[in-house]
ChimeraX commands (.cxc) that place a marker at each C-alpha (Angstrom):
marker #1 position 0.30,-0.08,0.30 radius 0.5
marker #1 position 1.32,3.20,-1.10 radius 0.5
marker #1 position -0.57,6.39,0.79 radius 0.5
marker #1 position 0.86,9.46,-0.15 radius 0.5
marker #1 position -1.90,11.75,2.10 radius 0.5
marker #1 position -2.35,11.13,5.69 radius 0.5
marker #1 position -2.38,13.90,8.36 radius 0.5
marker #1 position -0.95,13.67,12.43 radius 0.5
marker #1 position -1.54,15.87,15.76 radius 0.5
marker #1 position 0.78,18.16,13.83 radius 0.5
marker #1 position -2.93,19.52,12.20 radius 0.5
marker #1 position -6.22,18.05,13.02 radius 0.5
marker #1 position -5.01,14.06,13.11 radius 0.5
marker #1 position -6.08,12.36,15.68 radius 0.5
marker #1 position -2.82,9.95,15.88 radius 0.5
marker #1 position 0.91,11.34,17.04 radius 0.5
marker #1 position 3.47,10.49,13.88 radius 0.5
marker #1 position 5.04,7.76,15.10 radius 0.5
marker #1 position 1.90,5.88,15.89 radius 0.5
marker #1 position 0.38,6.83,12.46 radius 0.5
marker #1 position 3.29,4.89,10.93 radius 0.5
marker #1 position 3.43,2.04,12.94 radius 0.5
marker #1 position -0.36,1.06,12.50 radius 0.5
marker #1 position 0.38,2.04,8.64 radius 0.5
marker #1 position 3.27,-0.31,8.56 radius 0.5
marker #1 position 1.36,-3.64,10.53 radius 0.5
marker #1 position -1.33,-2.63,8.10 radius 0.5
marker #1 position 0.38,-3.64,5.30 radius 0.5
marker #1 position 2.20,0.06,4.23 radius 0.5
marker #1 position 5.51,0.02,2.17 radius 0.5
marker #1 position 5.20,4.24,1.82 radius 0.5
marker #1 position 3.26,6.68,3.41 radius 0.5
marker #1 position 3.36,10.70,3.15 radius 0.5
marker #1 position 3.12,12.63,6.41 radius 0.5
marker #1 position 0.95,15.91,4.95 radius 0.5
marker #1 position -0.32,18.19,7.84 radius 0.5
marker #1 position -2.22,21.26,6.77 radius 0.5
marker #1 position 0.09,24.33,6.77 radius 0.5
marker #1 position -0.20,27.92,6.01 radius 0.5
marker #1 position 2.16,31.06,7.47 radius 0.5
marker #1 position 1.17,30.37,10.89 radius 0.5
marker #1 position 3.03,26.75,11.12 radius 0.5
marker #1 position 4.79,26.19,8.00 radius 0.5
marker #1 position 8.60,26.97,9.55 radius 0.5
marker #1 position 7.38,24.91,12.66 radius 0.5
marker #1 position 6.09,22.04,11.03 radius 0.5
marker #1 position 8.05,21.01,8.27 radius 0.5
marker #1 position 11.99,20.68,10.19 radius 0.5
marker #1 position 10.25,18.57,12.64 radius 0.5
marker #1 position 8.24,16.46,10.71 radius 0.5
marker #1 position 11.44,16.10,8.18 radius 0.5
marker #1 position 13.72,15.10,10.95 radius 0.5
marker #1 position 11.38,12.30,12.12 radius 0.5
marker #1 position 10.28,11.35,8.80 radius 0.5
marker #1 position 13.82,9.73,8.17 radius 0.5
marker #1 position 14.12,8.05,11.47 radius 0.5
marker #1 position 11.07,6.50,11.18 radius 0.5
marker #1 position 11.89,5.03,8.09 radius 0.5
marker #1 position 15.48,4.36,9.23 radius 0.5
marker #1 position 14.30,2.40,12.73 radius 0.5
marker #1 position 10.44,1.10,10.82 radius 0.5
marker #1 position 10.36,-1.25,8.26 radius 0.5
marker #1 position 8.37,1.73,5.89 radius 0.5
marker #1 position 9.36,4.49,4.21 radius 0.5
marker #1 position 8.07,7.68,5.63 radius 0.5
marker #1 position 8.01,11.09,3.66 radius 0.5
marker #1 position 7.91,13.70,4.47 radius 0.5
marker #1 position 5.31,15.80,3.03 radius 0.5
marker #1 position 3.04,18.82,3.71 radius 0.5
marker #1 position -0.20,20.04,2.59 radius 0.5
marker #1 position -1.21,23.62,2.04 radius 0.5
marker #1 position -4.33,24.78,2.43 radius 0.5
marker #1 position -7.23,27.40,2.58 radius 0.5
marker #1 position -4.42,29.72,2.31 radius 0.5
marker #1 position -5.02,32.92,-0.08 radius 0.5
marker #1 position -3.85,32.12,-4.37 radius 0.5
marker #1 position -1.31,34.85,-3.85 radius 0.5
marker #1 position 0.05,32.54,-1.27 radius 0.5
marker #1 position 0.47,28.64,-2.99 radius 0.5
marker #1 position 3.60,29.89,-5.18 radius 0.5
marker #1 position 5.17,31.77,-1.68 radius 0.5
marker #1 position 4.25,28.82,0.00 radius 0.5
marker #1 position 5.57,25.82,-1.67 radius 0.5
marker #1 position 8.69,27.17,-2.33 radius 0.5
marker #1 position 9.44,28.01,1.50 radius 0.5
marker #1 position 7.96,24.49,1.94 radius 0.5
marker #1 position 10.98,22.71,-0.35 radius 0.5
marker #1 position 12.95,25.23,1.19 radius 0.5
marker #1 position 12.50,23.61,4.39 radius 0.5
marker #1 position 12.97,20.22,3.42 radius 0.5
marker #1 position 9.18,18.95,2.19 radius 0.5
marker #1 position 9.74,15.91,-0.24 radius 0.5
marker #1 position 6.45,16.23,-0.79 radius 0.5
marker #1 position 4.08,19.49,-1.83 radius 0.5
marker #1 position 0.70,18.73,-1.42 radius 0.5
marker #1 position -2.31,22.26,-1.54 radius 0.5
marker #1 position -5.40,21.39,-0.64 radius 0.5
marker #1 position -7.03,21.37,-3.63 radius 0.5
marker #1 position -11.14,22.46,-4.86 radius 0.5
marker #1 position -13.37,19.57,-2.43 radius 0.5
marker #1 position -16.49,19.96,-2.70 radius 0.5
marker #1 position -17.45,19.45,0.46 radius 0.5
marker #1 position -15.46,22.62,1.74 radius 0.5
marker #1 position -15.03,26.64,0.74 radius 0.5
marker #1 position -11.91,26.57,-1.04 radius 0.5
marker #1 position -10.47,29.74,-2.42 radius 0.5
marker #1 position -11.82,29.17,-6.32 radius 0.5
marker #1 position -8.76,29.78,-8.56 radius 0.5
marker #1 position -6.54,27.35,-5.79 radius 0.5
marker #1 position -6.09,24.82,-8.06 radius 0.5
marker #1 position -4.47,26.58,-10.73 radius 0.5
marker #1 position -2.90,28.58,-8.65 radius 0.5
marker #1 position -1.04,24.99,-7.36 radius 0.5
marker #1 position -0.63,23.50,-10.82 radius 0.5
marker #1 position 1.21,26.84,-11.71 radius 0.5
marker #1 position 3.50,26.61,-8.47 radius 0.5
marker #1 position 4.27,23.48,-9.49 radius 0.5
marker #1 position 3.37,21.55,-6.75 radius 0.5
marker #1 position 4.01,17.60,-6.71 radius 0.5
marker #1 position 0.46,16.59,-5.85 radius 0.5
marker #1 position -2.83,18.45,-6.20 radius 0.5
marker #1 position -5.33,16.94,-3.38 radius 0.5
marker #1 position -8.85,16.16,-4.02 radius 0.5
marker #1 position -8.97,18.67,-7.14 radius 0.5
marker #1 position -13.03,18.78,-7.20 radius 0.5
marker #1 position -14.26,19.38,-10.39 radius 0.5
marker #1 position -10.69,20.72,-12.24 radius 0.5
marker #1 position -11.23,22.15,-15.59 radius 0.5
marker #1 position -9.99,20.14,-19.03 radius 0.5
marker #1 position -7.52,23.39,-19.33 radius 0.5
marker #1 position -6.42,22.99,-15.61 radius 0.5
marker #1 position -5.61,18.70,-15.60 radius 0.5
marker #1 position -3.87,19.99,-19.22 radius 0.5
marker #1 position -2.00,21.98,-17.40 radius 0.5
marker #1 position -1.42,19.43,-14.82 radius 0.5
marker #1 position -0.30,17.00,-16.76 radius 0.5
marker #1 position 2.47,19.99,-19.03 radius 0.5
marker #1 position 3.86,20.66,-15.83 radius 0.5
marker #1 position 4.08,16.62,-13.67 radius 0.5
marker #1 position 1.22,17.69,-10.97 radius 0.5
marker #1 position -0.22,15.02,-10.07 radius 0.5
marker #1 position -3.80,14.43,-9.09 radius 0.5
marker #1 position -5.47,13.15,-5.83 radius 0.5
marker #1 position -8.03,10.40,-6.05 radius 0.5
marker #1 position -9.23,10.60,-2.72 radius 0.5
marker #1 position -10.19,7.83,-0.35 radius 0.5
marker #1 position -11.93,10.17,2.25 radius 0.5
marker #1 position -15.31,10.51,2.43 radius 0.5
marker #1 position -17.00,13.99,0.93 radius 0.5
marker #1 position -13.67,14.85,-0.71 radius 0.5
marker #1 position -14.44,11.27,-3.40 radius 0.5
marker #1 position -17.25,13.04,-4.49 radius 0.5
marker #1 position -15.94,14.15,-7.85 radius 0.5
marker #1 position -12.92,10.84,-8.29 radius 0.5
marker #1 position -15.08,10.04,-11.05 radius 0.5
marker #1 position -14.79,13.58,-12.82 radius 0.5
marker #1 position -11.06,13.67,-11.49 radius 0.5
marker #1 position -10.23,10.22,-13.44 radius 0.5
marker #1 position -12.08,11.14,-16.52 radius 0.5
marker #1 position -10.12,14.45,-16.62 radius 0.5
marker #1 position -6.62,13.00,-16.27 radius 0.5
marker #1 position -7.31,10.35,-18.54 radius 0.5
marker #1 position -8.47,12.60,-21.28 radius 0.5
marker #1 position -5.19,15.07,-20.06 radius 0.5
marker #1 position -2.73,12.82,-19.81 radius 0.5
marker #1 position -2.59,13.56,-16.04 radius 0.5
marker #1 position -1.52,11.60,-13.30 radius 0.5
marker #1 position -3.09,10.33,-10.63 radius 0.5
marker #1 position -2.01,9.33,-7.04 radius 0.5
marker #1 position -4.37,7.95,-4.16 radius 0.5
marker #1 position -4.15,9.28,-1.04 radius 0.5
marker #1 position -6.46,8.03,1.69 radius 0.5
marker #1 position -6.81,12.19,3.67 radius 0.5
marker #1 position -6.08,9.80,6.84 radius 0.5
marker #1 position -7.13,11.34,10.04 radius 0.5
marker #1 position -7.41,8.42,12.34 radius 0.5
marker #1 position -6.12,5.17,12.22 radius 0.5
marker #1 position -9.76,3.68,10.84 radius 0.5
marker #1 position -8.76,5.34,8.09 radius 0.5
marker #1 position -6.31,3.82,7.03 radius 0.5
marker #1 position -7.21,0.76,4.37 radius 0.5
marker #1 position -5.75,-1.99,2.07 radius 0.5
marker #1 position -3.98,-1.89,-1.38 radius 0.5
marker #1 position -7.24,-4.05,-1.96 radius 0.5
marker #1 position -9.30,-1.39,-0.41 radius 0.5
marker #1 position -8.12,1.55,-2.11 radius 0.5
marker #1 position -8.28,-0.61,-5.60 radius 0.5
marker #1 position -11.95,-0.98,-4.69 radius 0.5
marker #1 position -11.97,2.96,-4.51 radius 0.5
marker #1 position -9.85,3.99,-7.78 radius 0.5
marker #1 position -12.14,1.39,-9.87 radius 0.5
marker #1 position -15.61,3.03,-8.34 radius 0.5
marker #1 position -13.43,6.31,-9.92 radius 0.5
marker #1 position -13.68,4.37,-13.13 radius 0.5
marker #1 position -10.18,3.53,-13.57 radius 0.5
marker #1 position -9.75,0.42,-15.24 radius 0.5
marker #1 position -7.00,-2.61,-14.16 radius 0.5
marker #1 position -3.99,-0.84,-16.02 radius 0.5
marker #1 position -5.30,2.67,-14.76 radius 0.5
marker #1 position -5.28,1.17,-11.24 radius 0.5
marker #1 position -1.84,-0.19,-11.52 radius 0.5
marker #1 position -0.80,3.16,-12.88 radius 0.5
marker #1 position -1.65,4.91,-10.30 radius 0.5
marker #1 position 0.78,2.93,-7.76 radius 0.5
marker #1 position 3.39,3.05,-10.82 radius 0.5
marker #1 position 2.73,7.11,-10.23 radius 0.5
marker #1 position 3.61,6.87,-6.92 radius 0.5
marker #1 position 6.69,4.77,-6.67 radius 0.5
marker #1 position 7.83,7.19,-9.60 radius 0.5
marker #1 position 7.35,10.54,-8.02 radius 0.5
marker #1 position 8.42,8.93,-4.31 radius 0.5
marker #1 position 12.09,7.42,-5.34 radius 0.5
marker #1 position 12.08,10.80,-7.81 radius 0.5
marker #1 position 12.44,13.28,-4.17 radius 0.5
marker #1 position 13.65,10.81,-2.08 radius 0.5
marker #1 position 16.71,10.94,-4.71 radius 0.5
marker #1 position 16.67,14.40,-5.29 radius 0.5
marker #1 position 15.28,14.87,-8.67 radius 0.5
marker #1 position 13.35,17.52,-9.35 radius 0.5
marker #1 position 9.80,17.77,-9.07 radius 0.5
marker link #1:1,2 radius 0.2
marker link #1:2,3 radius 0.2
marker link #1:3,4 radius 0.2
marker link #1:4,5 radius 0.2
marker link #1:5,6 radius 0.2
marker link #1:6,7 radius 0.2
marker link #1:7,8 radius 0.2
marker link #1:8,9 radius 0.2
marker link #1:9,10 radius 0.2
marker link #1:10,11 radius 0.2
marker link #1:11,12 radius 0.2
marker link #1:12,13 radius 0.2
marker link #1:13,14 radius 0.2
marker link #1:14,15 radius 0.2
marker link #1:15,16 radius 0.2
marker link #1:16,17 radius 0.2
marker link #1:17,18 radius 0.2
marker link #1:18,19 radius 0.2
marker link #1:19,20 radius 0.2
marker link #1:20,21 radius 0.2
marker link #1:21,22 radius 0.2
marker link #1:22,23 radius 0.2
marker link #1:23,24 radius 0.2
marker link #1:24,25 radius 0.2
marker link #1:25,26 radius 0.2
marker link #1:26,27 radius 0.2
marker link #1:27,28 radius 0.2
marker link #1:28,29 radius 0.2
marker link #1:29,30 radius 0.2
marker link #1:30,31 radius 0.2
marker link #1:31,32 radius 0.2
marker link #1:32,33 radius 0.2
marker link #1:33,34 radius 0.2
marker link #1:34,35 radius 0.2
marker link #1:35,36 radius 0.2
marker link #1:36,37 radius 0.2
marker link #1:37,38 radius 0.2
marker link #1:38,39 radius 0.2
marker link #1:39,40 radius 0.2
marker link #1:40,41 radius 0.2
marker link #1:41,42 radius 0.2
marker link #1:42,43 radius 0.2
marker link #1:43,44 radius 0.2
marker link #1:44,45 radius 0.2
marker link #1:45,46 radius 0.2
marker link #1:46,47 radius 0.2
marker link #1:47,48 radius 0.2
marker link #1:48,49 radius 0.2
marker link #1:49,50 radius 0.2
marker link #1:50,51 radius 0.2
marker link #1:51,52 radius 0.2
marker link #1:52,53 radius 0.2
marker link #1:53,54 radius 0.2
marker link #1:54,55 radius 0.2
marker link #1:55,56 radius 0.2
marker link #1:56,57 radius 0.2
marker link #1:57,58 radius 0.2
marker link #1:58,59 radius 0.2
marker link #1:59,60 radius 0.2
marker link #1:60,61 radius 0.2
marker link #1:61,62 radius 0.2
marker link #1:62,63 radius 0.2
marker link #1:63,64 radius 0.2
marker link #1:64,65 radius 0.2
marker link #1:65,66 radius 0.2
marker link #1:66,67 radius 0.2
marker link #1:67,68 radius 0.2
marker link #1:68,69 radius 0.2
marker link #1:69,70 radius 0.2
marker link #1:70,71 radius 0.2
marker link #1:71,72 radius 0.2
marker link #1:72,73 radius 0.2
marker link #1:73,74 radius 0.2
marker link #1:74,75 radius 0.2
marker link #1:75,76 radius 0.2
marker link #1:76,77 radius 0.2
marker link #1:77,78 radius 0.2
marker link #1:78,79 radius 0.2
marker link #1:79,80 radius 0.2
marker link #1:80,81 radius 0.2
marker link #1:81,82 radius 0.2
marker link #1:82,83 radius 0.2
marker link #1:83,84 radius 0.2
marker link #1:84,85 radius 0.2
marker link #1:85,86 radius 0.2
marker link #1:86,87 radius 0.2
marker link #1:87,88 radius 0.2
marker link #1:88,89 radius 0.2
marker link #1:89,90 radius 0.2
marker link #1:90,91 radius 0.2
marker link #1:91,92 radius 0.2
marker link #1:92,93 radius 0.2
marker link #1:93,94 radius 0.2
marker link #1:94,95 radius 0.2
marker link #1:95,96 radius 0.2
marker link #1:96,97 radius 0.2
marker link #1:97,98 radius 0.2
marker link #1:98,99 radius 0.2
marker link #1:99,100 radius 0.2
marker link #1:100,101 radius 0.2
marker link #1:101,102 radius 0.2
marker link #1:102,103 radius 0.2
marker link #1:103,104 radius 0.2
marker link #1:104,105 radius 0.2
marker link #1:105,106 radius 0.2
marker link #1:106,107 radius 0.2
marker link #1:107,108 radius 0.2
marker link #1:108,109 radius 0.2
marker link #1:109,110 radius 0.2
marker link #1:110,111 radius 0.2
marker link #1:111,112 radius 0.2
marker link #1:112,113 radius 0.2
marker link #1:113,114 radius 0.2
marker link #1:114,115 radius 0.2
marker link #1:115,116 radius 0.2
marker link #1:116,117 radius 0.2
marker link #1:117,118 radius 0.2
marker link #1:118,119 radius 0.2
marker link #1:119,120 radius 0.2
marker link #1:120,121 radius 0.2
marker link #1:121,122 radius 0.2
marker link #1:122,123 radius 0.2
marker link #1:123,124 radius 0.2
marker link #1:124,125 radius 0.2
marker link #1:125,126 radius 0.2
marker link #1:126,127 radius 0.2
marker link #1:127,128 radius 0.2
marker link #1:128,129 radius 0.2
marker link #1:129,130 radius 0.2
marker link #1:130,131 radius 0.2
marker link #1:131,132 radius 0.2
marker link #1:132,133 radius 0.2
marker link #1:133,134 radius 0.2
marker link #1:134,135 radius 0.2
marker link #1:135,136 radius 0.2
marker link #1:136,137 radius 0.2
marker link #1:137,138 radius 0.2
marker link #1:138,139 radius 0.2
marker link #1:139,140 radius 0.2
marker link #1:140,141 radius 0.2
marker link #1:141,142 radius 0.2
marker link #1:142,143 radius 0.2
marker link #1:143,144 radius 0.2
marker link #1:144,145 radius 0.2
marker link #1:145,146 radius 0.2
marker link #1:146,147 radius 0.2
marker link #1:147,148 radius 0.2
marker link #1:148,149 radius 0.2
marker link #1:149,150 radius 0.2
marker link #1:150,151 radius 0.2
marker link #1:151,152 radius 0.2
marker link #1:152,153 radius 0.2
marker link #1:153,154 radius 0.2
marker link #1:154,155 radius 0.2
marker link #1:155,156 radius 0.2
marker link #1:156,157 radius 0.2
marker link #1:157,158 radius 0.2
marker link #1:158,159 radius 0.2
marker link #1:159,160 radius 0.2
marker link #1:160,161 radius 0.2
marker link #1:161,162 radius 0.2
marker link #1:162,163 radius 0.2
marker link #1:163,164 radius 0.2
marker link #1:164,165 radius 0.2
marker link #1:165,166 radius 0.2
marker link #1:166,167 radius 0.2
marker link #1:167,168 radius 0.2
marker link #1:168,169 radius 0.2
marker link #1:169,170 radius 0.2
marker link #1:170,171 radius 0.2
marker link #1:171,172 radius 0.2
marker link #1:172,173 radius 0.2
marker link #1:173,174 radius 0.2
marker link #1:174,175 radius 0.2
marker link #1:175,176 radius 0.2
marker link #1:176,177 radius 0.2
marker link #1:177,178 radius 0.2
marker link #1:178,179 radius 0.2
marker link #1:179,180 radius 0.2
marker link #1:180,181 radius 0.2
marker link #1:181,182 radius 0.2
marker link #1:182,183 radius 0.2
marker link #1:183,184 radius 0.2
marker link #1:184,185 radius 0.2
marker link #1:185,186 radius 0.2
marker link #1:186,187 radius 0.2
marker link #1:187,188 radius 0.2
marker link #1:188,189 radius 0.2
marker link #1:189,190 radius 0.2
marker link #1:190,191 radius 0.2
marker link #1:191,192 radius 0.2
marker link #1:192,193 radius 0.2
marker link #1:193,194 radius 0.2
marker link #1:194,195 radius 0.2
marker link #1:195,196 radius 0.2
marker link #1:196,197 radius 0.2
marker link #1:197,198 radius 0.2
marker link #1:198,199 radius 0.2
marker link #1:199,200 radius 0.2
marker link #1:200,201 radius 0.2
marker link #1:201,202 radius 0.2
marker link #1:202,203 radius 0.2
marker link #1:203,204 radius 0.2
marker link #1:204,205 radius 0.2
marker link #1:205,206 radius 0.2
marker link #1:206,207 radius 0.2
marker link #1:207,208 radius 0.2
marker link #1:208,209 radius 0.2
marker link #1:209,210 radius 0.2
marker link #1:210,211 radius 0.2
marker link #1:211,212 radius 0.2
marker link #1:212,213 radius 0.2
marker link #1:213,214 radius 0.2
marker link #1:214,215 radius 0.2
marker link #1:215,216 radius 0.2
marker link #1:216,217 radius 0.2
marker link #1:217,218 radius 0.2
marker link #1:218,219 radius 0.2
marker link #1:219,220 radius 0.2
view
């Protein structure tokens, strides 16, 4: 299982980072991305601590723990600078909280995140064909979400990615232990979004390639 979207007590999750990782390891995870919410108030506090903890847990546990961050509900003008700041602070995967139907995200967030060259655009809602094509051109991955509410537009996101060539990845958006899923459960969510078997396999390849690139220090 590869899960590129999870939260801990550092934002609105229920578990310490170490407990989340342990529970993921027992659940059969190979890779987990810690992507706690950030804005101007906490990014300088959050990211260095997550980076340190993830490096230690990758060394001491049986899974790869990626130090990420999710820039969340910020003004459009702040997205680009915060993406750059997160990377400067050491974040390995930078996610932006996309225009999900279940929250009042500022319109234009999807485009601003893609233009900023974010690694993952989480739950991008009713992303337009033009935005999906821009994501494909800039190498921005679009998320199929395992979280209630955020997953309402999974089918639309899958169709937009298929038409544009944008890459898809999967994230549970886990906030609690019960939100973690098996590869089989994730596969059912992906098939429910309209992906066929080959496309489901491509989702896992996309995730592996993305993680491998950022951990090796390659350009994102």
